[in-house]
C-alpha positions as CSV (number, residue, x, y, z in Angstrom):
1,X,80.8,87.1,81.5
2,X,83.4,85.6,84.0
3,X,85.2,87.5,86.4
4,X,88.6,88.9,85.9
5,X,91.9,89.9,87.5
6,X,92.8,93.0,85.7
7,X,96.9,93.7,86.5
8,X,98.6,97.1,85.7
9,X,101.7,99.6,86.7
10,X,101.5,102.5,88.4
11,X,102.9,106.3,87.9
12,X,104.9,104.6,90.9
13,X,105.5,101.6,89.0
14,X,104.5,99.7,91.2
15,X,102.4,96.9,90.2
16,X,98.7,96.4,91.4
17,X,95.7,94.0,90.0
18,X,91.8,94.1,91.3
19,X,89.6,91.1,90.3
20,X,86.2,92.5,89.1
21,X,83.2,90.3,89.5
22,X,81.2,89.2,86.0
23,X,79.1,92.5,86.3
24,X,82.6,94.7,86.0
25,X,83.0,96.0,89.4
26,X,85.5,95.5,91.2
27,X,86.0,93.6,94.2
28,X,89.4,93.4,95.9
29,X,92.5,95.0,94.9
30,X,95.6,94.5,95.7
31,X,98.7,96.4,97.5
32,X,101.2,98.0,95.4
33,X,104.2,94.7,94.4
34,X,107.5,95.8,93.4
35,X,108.3,93.0,90.7
36,X,105.4,91.6,87.6
37,X,106.2,88.5,88.9
38,X,105.5,89.2,92.3
39,X,102.0,90.4,91.4
40,X,101.6,87.3,89.1
41,X,101.9,85.6,92.3
42,X,99.5,87.7,94.6
43,X,96.9,86.6,92.4
44,X,97.7,83.1,92.3
45,X,97.6,83.2,95.9
46,X,94.0,84.7,95.5
47,X,93.0,81.7,92.7
48,X,93.9,79.0,95.5
49,X,92.2,80.9,99.0
50,X,89.6,82.1,97.6
51,X,87.4,79.6,98.3
52,X,88.2,79.1,101.9
53,X,86.2,80.8,104.2
54,X,89.0,81.0,107.3
55,X,90.7,83.4,104.7
56,X,88.1,86.2,105.0
57,X,88.5,88.5,107.9
58,X,85.3,91.2,107.9
59,X,86.3,94.5,109.4
60,X,84.4,97.7,110.4
61,X,86.5,101.3,109.6
62,X,86.1,104.0,111.9
63,X,83.6,105.5,109.9
64,X,81.2,102.7,110.0
65,X,82.0,101.9,106.9
66,X,82.2,97.8,106.3
67,X,84.8,95.9,103.9
68,X,86.4,92.7,103.9
69,X,90.4,91.4,103.6
70,X,91.5,88.0,102.1
71,X,94.2,86.3,103.4
72,X,96.5,83.5,102.9
73,X,97.9,80.6,104.4
74,X,101.1,82.5,106.0
75,X,98.5,85.4,107.5
76,X,99.2,87.9,105.0
77,X,97.0,90.1,103.1
78,X,96.4,89.4,99.4
79,X,93.6,92.0,99.3
80,X,91.5,94.2,100.7
81,X,88.0,94.8,99.0
82,X,85.9,98.7,99.2
83,X,84.3,99.9,101.6
84,X,80.4,98.7,101.7
85,X,77.4,100.7,103.1
86,X,76.0,97.3,105.3
87,X,77.4,93.7,106.7
88,X,74.8,92.7,104.3
89,X,77.1,93.9,101.4
90,X,80.0,93.8,102.4
91,X,79.1,89.2,102.7
92,X,78.2,89.9,99.0
93,X,81.3,91.0,98.3
94,X,83.1,88.4,100.0
95,X,80.8,85.5,97.7
96,X,81.5,88.1,94.7
97,X,84.9,86.9,95.2
98,X,84.4,83.4,96.0
99,X,82.8,83.1,93.1
100,X,84.7,85.1,90.9
101,X,88.1,84.6,92.5
102,X,89.2,81.2,90.9
103,X,88.9,82.8,87.3
104,X,92.1,82.3,85.1
105,X,91.0,85.2,82.9
106,X,93.9,88.1,83.7
107,X,94.1,91.5,81.5
108,X,97.2,93.3,81.8
109,X,98.7,96.5,80.4
110,X,102.0,96.1,82.6
């Protein structure tokens, strides 16, 4: 099974998407968007930028967990990872994003 994007509309009327790896795990989550078209543009931006090393910013939270953000060419954050227990696991999440981020499979319940 290949990775996929899941697009949904929340109770706050915001559209969000997640990128799922081939094992079904969420590797990247978006911010909220006011329109479905904007969220779809966010997905297109993930697809366009996920293969570029310079677009990933590795971070460590105050509680010692590791995560990353994926940025567009204009330096805006287009996706944030889950929290990982180690830097090595975070780097695995980046690899999963590179591998699955170009998928054209989009599941929508929005």
